[in-house]
C-alpha positions in Angstrom: -133.1 -206.4 -86.2 -133.1 -208.0 -82.8 -131.6 -206.5 -79.8 -128.9 -209.1 -79.7 -127.9 -208.5 -83.4 -127.7 -204.7 -82.7 -125.4 -205.3 -79.7 -123.2 -207.6 -81.8 -122.8 -205.1 -84.6 -122.0 -202.3 -82.1 -119.1 -204.4 -80.7 -117.8 -205.1 -84.2 -117.9 -201.4 -85.1 -115.9 -200.5 -82.0 -113.2 -203.2 -82.7 -112.9 -202.0 -86.3 -112.4 -198.4 -85.3 -109.8 -199.4 -82.6 -107.9 -201.4 -85.1 -107.9 -198.5 -87.6 -106.7 -195.9 -85.1 -104.1 -198.3 -83.7 -102.6 -198.9 -87.1 -102.6 -195.1 -87.8 -100.8 -194.4 -84.5 -98.3 -197.1 -85.2 -97.4 -195.4 -88.5 -97.2 -192.0 -86.9 -94.9 -193.2 -84.1 -93.0 -195.8 -86.0 -91.9 -193.8 -89.0 -89.9 -191.1 -87.1 -88.4 -193.7 -84.7 -87.2 -195.7 -87.7 -85.8 -192.6 -89.3 -84.0 -191.6 -86.1 -82.6 -195.1 -85.7 -81.4 -195.1 -89.3 -79.8 -191.7 -88.8 -78.0 -192.8 -85.6 -76.9 -196.0 -87.3 -75.6 -193.9 -90.2 -73.6 -191.6 -88.0 -72.2 -194.6 -86.1 -71.1 -196.2 -89.4 -69.6 -193.0 -90.6 -67.5 -192.7 -87.4 -66.4 -196.3 -87.6 -66.0 -196.5 -91.4 -62.3 -196.7 -92.3 -60.7 -194.4 -94.9 -57.3 -194.4 -96.4 -55.2 -191.3 -95.4 -51.9 -190.1 -96.7 -51.2 -187.0 -94.7 -47.6 -185.8 -94.4 -46.0 -184.5 -91.3 -46.3 -180.7 -90.9 -48.5 -177.9 -89.5 -51.4 -179.2 -87.5 -54.1 -176.9 -88.9 -53.2 -178.0 -92.5 -53.3 -181.7 -91.6 -56.7 -181.3 -89.9 -58.2 -179.7 -93.0 -57.0 -182.5 -95.2 -58.3 -185.1 -92.8 -61.8 -183.5 -92.7 -62.0 -183.5 -96.5 -60.9 -187.2 -96.7 -63.3 -188.3 -93.9 -66.2 -186.2 -95.0 -66.6 -184.5 -91.6 -66.6 -181.0 -90.1 -63.9 -180.1 -87.6 -64.4 -176.8 -85.7 -61.4 -175.2 -83.9 -60.0 -171.9 -82.8 -56.8 -171.3 -84.8 -55.1 -170.1 -81.6 -55.2 -173.7 -80.4 -53.3 -175.0 -83.4 -51.0 -172.1 -84.0 -47.4 -173.3 -84.1 -48.3 -176.9 -83.5 -46.9 -179.7 -85.6 -48.2 -183.2 -86.4 -46.4 -186.4 -87.3 -49.0 -187.0 -90.1 -51.2 -190.0 -90.7 -50.6 -192.9 -93.1 -53.0 -195.9 -93.6 -56.6 -197.0 -93.0 -58.3 -195.6 -89.9 -61.7 -194.8 -88.5 -62.5 -191.2 -87.9 -62.0 -191.3 -84.1 -58.8 -193.4 -84.2 -57.4 -191.2 -87.1 -58.0 -188.0 -85.2 -56.4 -189.4 -82.0 -53.3 -190.4 -83.9 -53.2 -187.1 -85.8 -53.4 -185.1 -82.5 -50.9 -187.2 -80.6 -48.5 -185.0 -78.6 -50.3 -181.8 -79.4 -52.1 -181.4 -76.1 -55.4 -181.3 -77.9 -58.4 -183.6 -78.1 -61.3 -183.9 -80.6 -64.7 -184.1 -79.0 -67.7 -185.3 -81.1 -70.8 -183.0 -81.1 -74.4 -184.0 -81.1 -74.7 -182.9 -84.8 -72.0 -185.4 -85.8 -69.1 -182.9 -86.3 -66.0 -182.5 -84.1 -64.5 -179.6 -82.1 -61.0 -179.2 -80.7 -60.3 -178.6 -77.0 -57.2 -178.5 -74.9 -56.6 -181.9 -73.2 -56.5 -181.8 -69.4 -52.9 -182.4 -68.3 -52.0 -185.7 -66.7 -51.5 -185.3 -62.9 -49.4 -187.7 -61.0 -50.6 -187.9 -57.4 -48.0 -188.4 -54.7 -48.2 -191.7 -52.8 -50.4 -191.5 -49.7 -50.1 -194.2 -47.1 -53.1 -194.7 -44.9 -52.8 -196.7 -41.7 -55.3 -197.5 -39.0 -55.6 -199.4 -35.8 -58.4 -200.6 -33.7 -59.4 -198.3 -30.8 -58.0 -199.5 -27.4 -58.1 -198.3 -23.8 -54.5 -197.4 -24.2 -55.2 -194.8 -26.9 -54.9 -191.2 -25.7 -57.9 -188.9 -26.0 -57.2 -185.9 -28.1 -56.4 -182.5 -26.5 -58.2 -179.3 -26.6 -56.7 -176.3 -28.5 -53.4 -175.4 -26.9 -52.6 -179.0 -26.0 -52.6 -178.5 -22.2 -55.8 -180.3 -21.3 -57.3 -183.4 -22.9 -60.9 -184.0 -24.0 -61.2 -187.2 -21.9 -59.5 -189.7 -19.6 -59.5 -193.1 -18.1 -62.5 -193.8 -15.9 -61.4 -197.0 -14.3 -63.3 -200.0 -15.6 -65.4 -197.7 -17.8 -62.3 -197.1 -19.9 -61.4 -193.9 -21.7 -64.3 -191.6 -21.9 -65.0 -188.1 -23.2 -65.5 -185.6 -20.4 -68.9 -184.8 -22.0 -70.0 -188.5 -21.7 -68.4 -189.3 -18.3 -70.8 -189.5 -15.4 -68.1 -188.0 -13.1 -65.9 -185.0 -13.3 -62.6 -185.6 -15.1 -59.6 -183.3 -15.6 -56.7 -184.6 -17.8 -53.5 -182.5 -17.8 -50.9 -183.2 -20.5 -47.1 -183.2 -20.7 -47.5 -179.9 -22.6 -48.8 -178.2 -19.4 -46.3 -180.0 -17.2 -43.4 -178.6 -19.3 -44.9 -175.1 -19.6 -45.4 -174.7 -15.9 -42.2 -176.6 -15.0 -44.1 -178.8 -12.6 -41.8 -181.1 -10.5 -44.5 -183.1 -8.8 -48.2 -183.8 -9.0 -48.7 -181.4 -6.1 -47.3 -178.6 -8.3 -49.7 -179.6 -11.1 -52.8 -179.8 -9.0 -52.3 -176.2 -7.9 -54.2 -175.5 -11.1 -57.4 -177.0 -9.7 -59.3 -175.0 -7.1 -61.2 -178.1 -5.9 -58.0 -179.7 -4.8 -56.0 -178.6 -1.8 -52.5 -179.8 -0.9 -52.1 -180.8 2.7 -48.4 -181.7 2.6 -45.7 -181.7 -0.1 -43.3 -184.5 -0.2 -40.3 -183.1 -2.0 -38.0 -180.9 0.0 -39.8 -181.8 3.3 -39.5 -184.6 5.9 -43.1 -185.7 5.4 -44.6 -189.0 4.2 -45.2 -187.6 0.7 -47.7 -185.5 -1.2 -51.2 -185.4 0.3 -54.3 -184.2 -1.6 -57.8 -183.1 -0.5 -60.1 -183.7 -3.5 -63.5 -182.1 -2.7 -62.7 -182.7 1.0 -61.6 -186.4 0.6 -58.0 -187.3 1.4 -55.8 -189.0 -1.2 -52.2 -189.9 -0.6 -49.4 -190.1 -3.2 -49.4 -193.9 -2.5 -53.0 -194.1 -3.8 -52.0 -192.9 -7.4 -52.4 -195.5 -10.1 -50.4 -196.2 -13.3 -52.7 -196.9 -16.2 -55.3 -197.9 -13.7 -53.0 -200.3 -11.8 -52.5 -199.4 -8.1 -49.3 -199.9 -6.0 -46.8 -199.2 -8.8 -45.8 -195.5 -8.8 -43.1 -194.1 -6.4 -44.5 -193.8 -2.8 -43.5 -190.3 -1.7 -43.4 -188.0 -4.8 -43.6 -188.7 -8.5 -41.2 -187.1 -10.9 -43.1 -185.5 -13.7 -40.5 -186.0 -16.4 -41.7 -189.5 -17.0 -45.4 -188.6 -17.2 -47.5 -188.1 -20.4 -50.9 -187.4 -18.7 -52.2 -186.8 -15.2 -55.9 -187.8 -15.0 -57.9 -186.6 -12.0 -61.3 -188.1 -11.2 -63.6 -186.5 -8.7 -66.2 -189.1 -7.7 -66.6 -192.6 -6.3 -63.1 -193.9 -7.3 -63.5 -197.3 -5.5 -66.4 -198.1 -7.8 -64.4 -197.3 -10.9 -60.9 -198.8 -10.1 -61.2 -201.0 -7.1 -59.7 -200.4 -3.6 -56.6 -198.2 -3.5 -53.8 -199.1 -1.0 -55.1 -196.4 1.4 -58.7 -197.3 0.9 -59.7 -193.9 -0.5 -63.2 -193.5 -1.9 -63.7 -189.8 -2.9 -61.4 -189.3 -5.8 -58.5 -190.8 -7.8 -55.4 -189.7 -9.7 -54.1 -191.8 -12.6 -50.8 -191.5 -14.4 -50.4 -192.2 -18.1 -46.7 -192.9 -18.8 -44.8 -191.6 -21.8 -44.8 -193.8 -24.9 -42.8 -193.6 -28.2 -44.6 -191.9 -31.0 -44.2 -192.6 -34.7 -41.9 -189.6 -34.9 -38.3 -190.2 -33.6 -37.5 -188.1 -30.5 -34.3 -187.1 -28.8 -34.4 -184.2 -26.4 -31.8 -183.1 -23.9 -32.5 -180.2 -21.6 -30.7 -178.4 -18.8 -32.3 -177.5 -15.5 -31.6 -174.7 -13.1 -33.6 -174.0 -9.9 -33.0 -171.6 -7.0 -30.7 -171.4 -5.1 -28.1 -173.5 -7.1 -29.9 -176.6 -8.2 -28.5 -177.9 -11.4 -29.5 -180.8 -13.5 -30.3 -182.4 -16.9 -33.1 -184.4 -18.5 -32.9 -186.7 -21.5 -36.0 -187.9 -23.2 -35.7 -190.2 -26.2 -38.1 -192.5 -28.1 -38.1 -194.7 -31.2 -40.4 -197.2 -32.9 -39.2 -200.3 -34.7 -40.6 -202.7 -37.2 -42.2 -202.5 -40.7 -45.4 -201.1 -39.2 -43.8 -199.4 -36.1 -45.0 -202.2 -33.9 -42.4 -201.9 -31.2 -41.9 -198.6 -29.2 -39.2 -197.7 -26.8 -39.2 -194.5 -24.7 -36.5 -193.7 -22.1 -36.4 -190.8 -19.7 -33.4 -190.0 -17.4 -33.2 -187.2 -14.8 -30.5 -186.0 -12.5 -30.6 -182.9 -10.3 -28.4 -181.8 -7.4 -27.6 -178.7 -5.4 -28.9 -176.2 -2.9 -32.5 -175.3 -2.8 -34.3 -172.0 -2.1 -34.4 -172.9 1.7 -31.4 -171.8 3.7 -29.0 -174.7 4.5 -31.0 -177.2 2.5 -29.8 -179.3 -0.5 -31.3 -182.2 -2.5 -30.4 -184.9 -5.0 -32.8 -186.6 -7.4 -32.1 -189.4 -9.8 -34.7 -190.9 -12.1 -34.7 -193.5 -14.8 -37.7 -194.9 -16.6 -38.2 -197.2 -19.6 -41.5 -197.5 -21.4 -42.0 -200.4 -23.9 -45.1 -201.1 -26.0 -45.9 -203.5 -28.8 -49.0 -203.3 -31.0 -50.6 -205.7 -33.5 -54.1 -205.8 -35.0 -55.6 -208.0 -32.3 -53.4 -207.5 -29.3 -51.4 -204.8 -27.5 -48.7 -205.1 -24.8 -46.9 -202.5 -22.7 -44.3 -202.6 -20.0 -42.9 -199.9 -17.6 -39.7 -200.1 -15.6 -38.5 -197.4 -13.3 -36.1 -196.3 -10.6 -36.3 -193.1 -8.5 -34.0 -191.9 -5.6 -34.9 -188.7 -3.9 -32.8 -187.3 -1.0 -33.1 -184.1 0.9 -30.6 -182.8 3.5 -32.1 -180.5 6.2 -35.6 -181.0 4.9 -38.1 -178.4 6.0 -38.6 -179.1 9.7 -42.3 -178.3 9.8 -43.1 -180.5 6.8 -44.2 -183.3 9.1 -46.7 -180.9 10.7 -46.7 -178.4 13.6 -49.0 -179.7 16.4 -50.8 -177.1 18.6 -51.6 -178.0 22.1 -55.0 -177.1 23.5 -55.3 -173.4 24.3 -52.4 -172.3 22.1 -53.3 -169.6 19.5 -52.4 -170.2 15.9 -49.2 -168.2 15.2 -48.1 -166.3 12.2 -46.4 -168.4 9.6 -42.6 -168.2 9.6 -40.5 -167.2 6.6 -40.5 -170.3 4.3 -37.0 -169.6 3.1 -35.6 -169.8 6.7 -34.0 -173.0 7.9 -36.2 -174.8 10.4 -34.5 -178.2 10.3 -31.3 -179.3 12.0 -28.3 -179.5 9.8 -28.1 -183.3 10.4 -31.6 -184.1 9.3 -32.1 -186.1 6.1 -34.8 -188.0 4.3 -34.2 -190.4 1.5 -36.8 -192.3 -0.6 -35.7 -195.1 -3.0 -38.3 -196.7 -5.3 -38.0 -199.5 -7.8 -41.1 -200.4 -9.8 -42.3 -202.4 -12.8 -45.6 -203.1 -14.6 -46.8 -205.1 -17.6 -50.2 -204.7 -19.2 -52.0 -206.1 -22.2 -55.1 -206.4 -24.3 -56.4 -209.2 -26.6 -59.3 -208.8 -29.0 -61.6 -211.8 -28.9 -63.7 -210.2 -31.6 -64.3 -206.7 -33.0 -66.5 -206.0 -30.0 -65.0 -208.0 -27.1 -61.6 -207.6 -25.5 -59.7 -209.4 -22.7 -57.3 -207.2 -20.7 -55.0 -207.6 -17.7 -52.0 -206.3 -15.9 -49.4 -207.1 -13.2 -47.2 -204.7 -11.3 -45.3 -203.9 -8.2 -43.1 -201.4 -6.3 -40.4 -201.7 -3.6 -40.0 -198.5 -1.5 -37.5 -197.8 1.3 -37.4 -194.6 3.2 -34.9 -193.4 5.8 -36.1 -190.4 7.7 -34.0 -188.7 10.4 -35.9 -185.6 11.5 -37.2 -183.5 14.3 -40.9 -183.4 15.3 -42.4 -180.1 16.7 -45.4 -178.9 18.7 -46.4 -175.6 20.2 -47.1 -175.5 23.9 -48.2 -172.9 26.4 -44.8 -171.8 27.7 -42.3 -168.9 27.4 -40.4 -170.9 24.8 -43.4 -172.5 23.1 -41.7 -174.6 20.4 -41.1 -178.2 21.7 -38.8 -180.2 19.4 -37.3 -183.7 19.6 -35.3 -185.9 17.3 -36.9 -188.9 15.6 -35.5 -191.7 13.5 -38.3 -193.3 11.4 -37.2 -195.7 8.6 -39.8 -197.8 6.9 -40.4 -199.9 3.8 -43.5 -200.8 1.8 -43.5 -203.5 -0.9 -46.6 -203.8 -3.1 -47.8 -206.3 -5.7 -51.0 -205.8 -7.7 -52.9 -207.5 -10.5 -56.0 -206.8 -12.5 -57.9 -208.6 -15.2 -61.2 -208.3 -17.0 -63.3 -208.4 -20.1 -65.2 -205.6 -21.8 -67.5 -205.6 -24.8 -70.3 -204.0 -26.8 -73.7 -205.5 -27.3 -76.4 -203.8 -29.5 -80.1 -204.6 -29.0 -82.1 -202.7 -31.5 -81.3 -199.0 -31.0 -79.9 -199.6 -27.6 -76.1 -200.2 -26.9 -74.6 -201.9 -23.9 -71.0 -201.4 -23.0 -70.2 -204.2 -20.5 -67.1 -204.4 -18.3 -66.3 -207.0 -15.6 -63.1 -206.5 -13.6 -61.3 -208.3 -10.8 -58.3 -206.7 -9.0 -56.1 -207.7 -6.1 -53.4 -205.8 -4.2 -51.0 -207.2 -1.6 -48.9 -205.0 0.6 -46.2 -205.7 3.1 -44.3 -203.2 5.2 -42.3 -202.5 8.3 -40.8 -199.6 10.3 -38.5 -198.7 13.2 -38.9 -195.8 15.6 -36.4 -194.0 17.8 -36.9 -190.7 19.6 -35.0 -188.5 22.1 -35.5 -185.7 24.6 -37.4 -182.5 24.0 -35.7 -179.2 23.5 -37.5 -175.8 23.9 -37.1 -172.8 21.6 -39.2 -170.4 19.6 -41.0 -170.6 16.3 -39.1 -167.6 14.9 -35.7 -168.9 16.1 -35.5 -172.7 16.2 -32.9 -173.8 18.6 -29.9 -176.0 17.7 -30.2 -179.6 18.7 -27.1 -181.8 18.7 -26.9 -185.0 16.6 -28.7 -187.9 18.5 -25.7 -190.1 19.0 -27.8 -192.5 21.1 -29.8 -193.6 18.0 -28.8 -196.9 16.5 -29.9 -195.8 13.0 -30.4 -199.4 12.0 -31.3 -200.1 8.3 -32.5 -203.6 9.1 -36.2 -202.8 9.1 -38.4 -205.6 10.5 -41.8 -206.6 9.0 -44.7 -204.9 10.8 -47.8 -205.6 8.7 -49.2 -207.5 5.7 -52.6 -207.1 4.0 -54.5 -208.0 0.9 -57.3 -206.1 -0.8 -59.6 -207.7 -3.4 -62.2 -205.9 -5.6 -64.8 -207.3 -8.0 -66.7 -204.9 -10.2 -69.2 -204.9 -13.1 -70.6 -202.1 -15.2 -73.0 -201.6 -18.0 -73.1 -198.2 -19.8 -76.5 -198.1 -21.6 -76.7 -195.8 -24.7 -80.1 -194.5 -25.6 -81.3 -192.3 -28.5 -78.2 -192.7 -30.6 -76.0 -192.6 -27.4 -77.3 -189.1 -26.7 -78.4 -190.4 -23.3 -76.0 -192.6 -21.3 -77.1 -194.5 -18.2 -74.4 -196.2 -16.1 -75.2 -199.2 -14.0 -72.4 -200.7 -11.9 -71.8 -202.7 -8.8 
C-alpha cells in the first residue's frame, strides 16, 4: 500500500467515526428534547382544551372539587381561604383557565398555575385607585426665585447682574439674599434696618425719621446710596430716600465689582450693589391684613393680597398697601407713611412678562436735627453723643419725600438655550426739606445752627436689554450674556438759608420760623446726565461644572 493510499484511508476512517458519533449525540440530545416538547404541548393543550361544566351555585370549596374532577386537574388550596365563600356556579364549555376565572369571580381569590401543571389558590391583590396627580413644570428663567435655606430667612442664591441667578456656592462674588420671612420676623421698616444683620455693612445715615438725603451704606468700605438700589436689576426705579419693606420679597446684597455685573448705577458706585426682588402672586391665594403699633403712638395697617388667574395660573396680581401715622419714639416728632404697590406678571411656555407700579409718600415733622450730620470744626473734640430720644429739631422742621415709579420687564425664549430679555422703568421723586444744619465750633456755646430750605427733584428713566444663552463644546459649557443698559437722569433744587444761632449740644436752642424764606415749590432744572453701559460675560464650566471660570468685560 502506497503512502497516498494509506493517507486516504485514514481520512475516510476519521469521517466515518465523526458521522457515527454525531448521529449518536443527536439521538441522545434529540430524544429528551422531543419528549419535553411533547410534554409541554400536552400541558398547553390540556389547559386550552374545553370541557363541558354543569356546576350549580353554592359553596366555593364544593364547586372547586367538582371542577377539578371534570377538568382532570389538581387544585391545591387552604380551606381557610374558601370558608364561607359562595360561587355563582359554571354552566357551559370552557377551557381550564377561563373556567376557573369565572368560578372564582367575586371571591377575592385567584388560581395560579404551578410548574407541575396543577393550580393553587391565593388571595387576589385588592384593586387600588390612585388619586389624580397633576404635574406641571416651567422653563427656568432669571425671574425664578432661588430656594431658601432651612428656616426660610436666607436664600441659597441671588441675582448677579448679567450673570443671572446663581447659587452662592457657584457665584464668583459674595452674595447675601434676605427673604420676606426675615423682614417680617425682625419687623424691618427699611433696608438700613435689614442690613444691620451684616457686619460687613455699616449705615452712615438713616433716611426715615431724619432730615437726611436717605439711607447710606458702606459695603466693605465702599459707599452706596439708597438711590443706587435696583429693582430686578433695573436702576433708577425704587423710591429715592427710603424703601418700604412691605413691598419687598427679597433683598440681595452683592459685595464685589457691581459695575461689571449690572452697569453704572445712578451714583456711579463700584464696590457693591443691593437689588430688590418685588413680591409676586403665588399659586396659593393670599389675603393678609395686619395692624401695626410702634413707639410712641405710631399706628397703622398693612394689606397684602395676591391672586393668579387663567387655566394654568398664567396671570398673577399682587397688591400691597400701607398706612402709618402718629408720634415716634423721639420727643416732639411725628411721621406719616403711605405706600401702594401693584405687581403683575404673566407667564407662558416661551415668554414671561412682569410689571411693577408704585407710590410712596413719607413725611416726618421735626425730623432728627442731626440726621444731616454734625460738622466739627478743626480743633474741636468729639463730644459725647446726646440722648437719641431727645428732640434736637425745631418744631417747624419737616421733610417730605414723594415717589411714583413704574417698570416693565420681559423674557422671550428663542430656543431652549437662548433667551432675549429687556426692561424699561422710571421714577419721579420730589423732596421738600425744611431743616436746620449744625456744626460744633470752639466757643462757649459751641453748637452753631441755621435754618435751611432745600427742596429738590430727581426724575430717572432707565432701560436694559440683552441676550443670554448656553453653548456646549464637548465637556465644556459656555454661558454667554451680552447686555446694554442706559440711564437718563434729570434733577433740580433750590437753596435758602438764614442766620446762625448759638446754643449747646445738650440743650439745643429754639430758633424762630424763618419767615424770610419764600418756600417755593417751583423747582428749576439744575442738571441732566446720561449713563450707558455695555457688558459681555462668559461663564465657562469645566469638569462637569465643578470648576467655573468667569470672563467678562
